[in-house]
C-alpha positions in Angstrom: 103.2 117.0 75.4 106.8 117.4 73.7 107.5 119.6 70.9 110.8 119.3 69.0 111.6 122.7 66.7 112.8 121.0 64.1 111.0 121.2 60.7 110.1 118.4 58.5 113.2 119.1 55.7 115.6 118.5 58.9 113.5 115.5 60.1 113.9 114.2 57.0 118.1 114.6 56.2 118.4 113.3 59.6 116.9 109.8 59.0 118.3 110.0 55.5 121.8 110.5 57.0 120.8 107.4 59.6 120.0 105.3 56.3 123.2 106.3 54.7 125.2 105.2 58.1 123.8 101.8 58.7 123.9 100.9 54.5 127.7 102.4 54.5 127.8 100.3 58.2 126.3 97.5 56.4 128.8 97.5 53.6 131.9 97.3 56.0 130.7 94.2 57.9 130.7 92.6 54.4 133.8 93.4 53.0 134.9 92.3 56.3 132.8 89.2 56.1 134.8 88.7 52.2 138.5 89.2 53.6 138.1 86.8 56.4 137.0 84.1 53.8 139.6 84.6 51.6 142.2 84.3 54.5 140.8 81.5 55.8 140.3 79.6 52.7 144.4 80.8 52.0 145.2 78.9 55.3 145.2 81.9 57.1 148.7 83.3 55.8 150.4 86.0 52.8 151.9 84.4 50.3 153.8 87.2 49.3 157.4 87.7 47.6 159.5 87.6 50.8 157.8 84.2 51.9 160.4 81.8 51.0 
């Protein structure tokens, strides 16, 4: 049986950081999907001031 010298508090922090990282990753992915939908809906090109 392996024993790890990590306290319960350390393990809780590690798990918490893992959950936060996963949530941030999901949020970034959702934002990218939202932006891609907007690009697809606009026809794929920007209608900025430089365009005639």
